[in-house]
C-alpha positions in Angstrom: 2.8 -20.5 16.8 2.9 -19.0 20.4 1.0 -15.9 21.4 2.1 -13.4 24.4 -0.2 -12.6 26.9 -0.9 -9.1 25.6 -2.2 -10.7 22.4 -4.3 -13.3 23.7 -5.8 -10.3 26.2 -6.3 -8.3 23.1 -8.0 -11.4 21.5 -10.2 -12.0 24.2 -12.3 -8.5 23.4 -12.6 -9.4 19.9 -15.9 -12.2 19.0 -13.8 -14.0 15.8 -17.4 -14.7 14.2 -18.3 -11.4 14.2 -18.6 -9.1 11.4 -18.0 -5.7 12.9 -18.6 -2.0 11.6 -16.0 0.4 10.5 -15.4 2.4 13.5 -15.9 0.0 16.0 -13.3 -2.4 13.9 -11.1 0.4 13.9 -11.4 0.9 18.2 -11.0 -2.3 18.7 -8.1 -2.9 16.9 -6.0 0.8 17.8 -6.9 -0.9 21.3 -5.2 -4.8 20.9 -2.1 -2.6 19.0 0.0 -3.1 22.6 3.5 -3.4 21.3 6.2 -0.8 22.7 6.7 0.6 19.1 3.8 2.6 17.1 2.2 -0.4 15.1 1.6 0.4 12.0 -2.7 -0.9 11.0 -2.8 -3.0 8.2 -5.9 -3.8 5.9 -6.1 -7.8 4.5 -9.1 -7.7 1.7 -9.8 -11.0 0.5 -11.0 -10.3 -3.1 -13.6 -12.4 -5.4 -11.1 -11.4 -8.2 -9.0 -14.2 -9.8 -6.0 -12.1 -10.9 -4.9 -14.9 -13.9 -7.3 -13.3 -16.0 -6.1 -9.9 -17.2 -10.0 -8.2 -17.2 -10.0 -9.2 -13.6 -6.4 -7.9 -12.2 -6.7 -4.8 -9.2 -4.5 -2.5 -9.6 -3.6 1.5 -8.6 -2.8 3.8 -5.8 -4.6 5.7 -3.7 -3.4 9.0 -1.4 -4.3 8.1 2.0 -5.5 11.6 3.8 -3.6 11.5 6.6 -0.6 9.7 5.1 1.0 6.2 6.2 2.5 7.5 9.0 6.1 6.6 7.4 8.6 8.4 6.1 8.9 7.0 2.7 11.7 7.4 0.5 11.9 7.9 -3.2 14.6 7.1 -6.1 13.6 8.6 -9.3 14.9 7.6 -13.0 15.2 11.1 -14.9 17.4 12.5 -17.4 17.8 16.6 -17.8 15.6 19.2 -16.7 13.4 16.4 -15.0 16.5 15.9 -12.8 15.9 19.2 -11.2 12.2 19.2 -10.9 12.8 15.6 -9.3 15.3 17.1 -6.5 12.9 20.3 -6.6 10.0 17.9 -5.6 11.9 16.8 -2.5 13.2 13.3 -4.1 15.7 11.0 -2.2 17.6 10.2 -5.0 17.9 11.0 -8.5 20.0 9.4 -11.2 20.2 7.1 -14.4 22.4 4.4 -16.0 24.8 5.0 -13.3 22.3 3.8 -10.6 21.9 0.3 -12.3 25.2 -1.5 -10.8 25.0 0.1 -7.6 21.2 -1.9 -7.6 22.0 -4.7 -9.0 25.5 -5.7 -8.1 25.7 -3.9 -4.6 22.1 -4.6 -3.7 21.1 -1.1 -2.9 17.7 -0.8 -1.5 17.8 2.6 0.7 14.4 3.3 -0.8 10.5 2.6 -0.7 9.5 3.6 -4.0 10.6 3.8 -7.4 9.4 6.7 -10.3 10.4 6.7 -13.6 10.2 9.5 -16.4 8.8 6.8 -19.8 12.2 7.8 -21.6 14.0 6.2 -19.2 12.0 2.8 -19.0 14.4 1.5 -20.9 17.2 1.7 -18.5 15.1 1.0 -15.5 13.7 -2.7 -17.2 17.0 -3.7 -17.1 16.5 -3.8 -13.1 13.2 -5.8 -14.0 14.2 -9.2 -12.3 15.7 -7.4 -8.8 12.7 -4.7 -8.5 10.1 -6.6 -9.3 10.3 -9.1 -6.8 10.4 -6.6 -4.5 7.0 -4.6 -5.8 9.3 -1.9 -6.3 8.7 -1.7 -10.7 7.0 1.3 -12.0 4.2 0.9 -13.1 1.7 3.6 -15.3 -1.2 2.3 -13.1 0.1 3.5 -10.1 1.6 6.9 -11.7 5.0 6.3 -11.1 6.1 5.8 -14.4 5.0 9.8 -15.8 6.7 12.8 -16.8 4.8 14.9 -13.8 7.9 13.8 -11.4 6.7 16.8 -9.3 3.4 15.5 -8.8 4.4 11.9 -8.5 7.2 12.7 -5.6 4.4 15.0 -3.7 1.8 12.3 -4.3 4.4 10.0 -2.8 5.2 11.9 0.4 1.6 12.9 1.1 0.8 9.4 1.7 0.0 7.9 -1.8 0.0 3.7 -1.4 -0.1 1.3 -3.6 -2.6 -1.4 -3.9 -2.6 -4.9 -5.9 -3.6 -8.5 -5.7 -1.3 -10.7 -4.6 -0.8 -14.4 -5.9 -4.0 -15.7 -3.6 -6.1 -12.9 -4.7 -5.9 -10.7 -2.0 -4.9 -7.2 -1.4 -2.6 -6.4 1.7 -2.3 -2.4 2.0 -1.2 -0.6 5.3 -3.8 2.3 6.5 -2.1 4.1 9.1 -0.4 3.4 12.8 -1.5 2.9 16.1 -1.0 6.2 16.9 -3.2 7.7 14.8 -6.3 9.3 16.0 -9.7 6.7 15.0 -11.0 9.8 12.6 -8.1 9.7 10.9 -7.7 6.1 10.6 -11.5 6.0 9.5 -11.0 8.5 6.9 -8.0 6.6 5.3 -9.8 3.3 5.4 -12.7 5.0 3.6 -10.8 6.6 0.7 -8.9 3.1 0.2 -11.9 1.5 0.0 -13.6 4.0 -2.4 -10.5 3.6 -4.5 -10.6 -0.5 -4.7 -14.8 -0.2 -5.4 -13.9 2.3 -8.1 -11.0 -0.5 -9.3 -13.6 -2.9 -9.2 -13.1 -5.0 -12.5 -16.2 -5.3 -14.7 -15.3 -8.8 -15.5 -16.1 -9.7 -12.1 -19.0 -12.3 -11.5 -20.2 -12.6 -8.0 -18.8 -11.0 -4.5 -16.2 -8.4 -4.9 -14.8 -8.4 -0.7 -15.1 -11.7 0.0 -13.4 -10.7 3.4 -12.0 -7.5 4.9 -9.5 -7.6 7.9 -7.9 -4.8 9.9 -5.2 -5.8 12.2 -1.9 -4.3 14.2 1.4 -5.2 13.7 1.4 -7.5 16.2 -2.5 -7.7 17.4 -5.5 -10.4 16.3 -7.6 -9.4 13.1 -11.0 -7.7 13.1 -13.2 -8.7 10.0 -15.4 -6.0 9.3 -18.7 -6.0 7.7 -18.2 -6.1 3.8 -22.2 -6.0 2.9 -21.3 -1.9 4.2 -18.3 -1.7 2.2 -19.2 -3.2 -1.4 -21.1 -0.7 -3.3 
């Protein structure tokens, strides 16, 4: 893959063999985000978990103190009083059965997160094949299957992100935008690491965080000192 001049210049300031402390890594990532748009700062965590075992799954959600910098559109599946509650909380779309053909047949995906009340999971389950692969299926562990739709919508709008192992046991999550201050990115990153440490599977033997890398959308990766992140 041919890299641009800006990427190569940014990469020169990063020692690929080094593992940086959080503050230094964030400063380097911010400095290397030189694209013409506000790049997302992402965190990639390679774990020692084996997601094929149920007792080594890592999945949950955390509210980043300063949000993600992205406006998130929320779809809520609800009925009765919960429809009004979801709309009052600021949900972008609320509905039930009538949304099934729109999503299934018309390919409507103008939303980023799906929340459902437990009594609507029978309806949402019919969309499993289309929502599942996109990572949009509501899940109790992530707080997106709940009767408290007000809290769910408020948390998501405030900057709640979901984390989970991918097929290679890596967690990929955004921690903010390049326009954020270093302090805001550090707060968000620390909140994520705290949540992941609390979610560490008790069945895991050996190292939890194998490697932790911060990167901007177009920039080079910066490795962090994992010994200082695990507890």
